C-alpha positions in Angstrom: 113.1 94.3 89.9 111.7 94.7 93.4 109.3 91.9 94.3 107.2 90.9 97.3 107.0 87.3 98.6 103.3 86.2 98.6 101.7 84.4 101.5 98.4 82.9 102.4 95.9 85.6 103.5 97.7 88.4 101.7 95.6 91.2 100.2 96.6 91.6 96.5 95.4 93.4 93.4 95.0 92.1 89.9 94.6 94.2 86.7 92.5 93.2 83.8 94.5 91.9 80.8 94.4 89.2 78.1 94.6 86.4 80.8 92.4 87.9 83.5 88.8 89.0 82.7 88.6 91.8 85.3 90.4 94.1 87.6 89.9 93.2 91.3 91.3 93.1 94.8 91.5 89.7 96.4 92.9 87.5 99.1 95.4 84.6 98.6 93.7 81.3 99.4 96.2 78.8 98.0 99.7 79.1 96.4 100.8 77.0 93.4 104.1 76.8 91.6 103.5 79.8 89.2 100.1 81.0 90.4 97.7 81.5 93.3 94.1 80.8 94.0 92.5 84.2 95.0 89.1 85.1 96.4 87.7 88.1 94.6 86.9 90.6 97.4 86.5 94.0 95.7 85.6 94.6 92.0 83.7 97.0 89.7 79.9 96.4 89.7 80.0 96.0 86.0 82.0 92.8 86.5 79.5 91.2 88.9 78.3 88.6 86.3 81.9 87.5 85.7 82.6 87.3 89.4 79.5 85.3 90.0 80.4 82.9 87.1 83.8 82.5 88.8 82.1 81.8 92.2 84.2 84.7 93.7 87.5 82.7 93.2 90.0 82.5 90.4 93.6 81.2 89.8 95.9 84.0 88.6 99.6 83.7 87.4 102.0 85.5 89.7 103.0 87.9 86.8 99.5 89.5 87.0 99.4 89.8 90.8 100.5 92.9 92.7 101.0 93.2 96.5 101.5 96.8 97.7 102.0 97.8 94.0 104.9 95.4 93.5 105.1 92.2 91.6 105.0 89.0 93.7 107.1 85.8 93.9 106.3 82.5 95.4 107.5 81.7 98.9 110.8 79.9 99.0 110.6 76.2 99.9 111.9 75.6 103.4 114.8 73.5 102.1 116.2 76.5 100.1 116.1 78.7 103.1 118.5 76.5 105.1 121.3 76.8 102.4 
């Protein structure tokens, strides 16, 4: 499977599913082991109440994030890159 490495500041898309209450476009604010904190930048007006409740930020598992239409992976720790 072709994946994109995710980085701070990346513009990504998230599709609504059982774990995510809305479809939106966002920006990566912080990266965790299996997820990322995203700011919610662009969303359907019908989801405005949900976005407001979330204070325009949410944590989403990598499996639900797409960058350029492709699944994302966490950046490799620097120690791994030296091998």
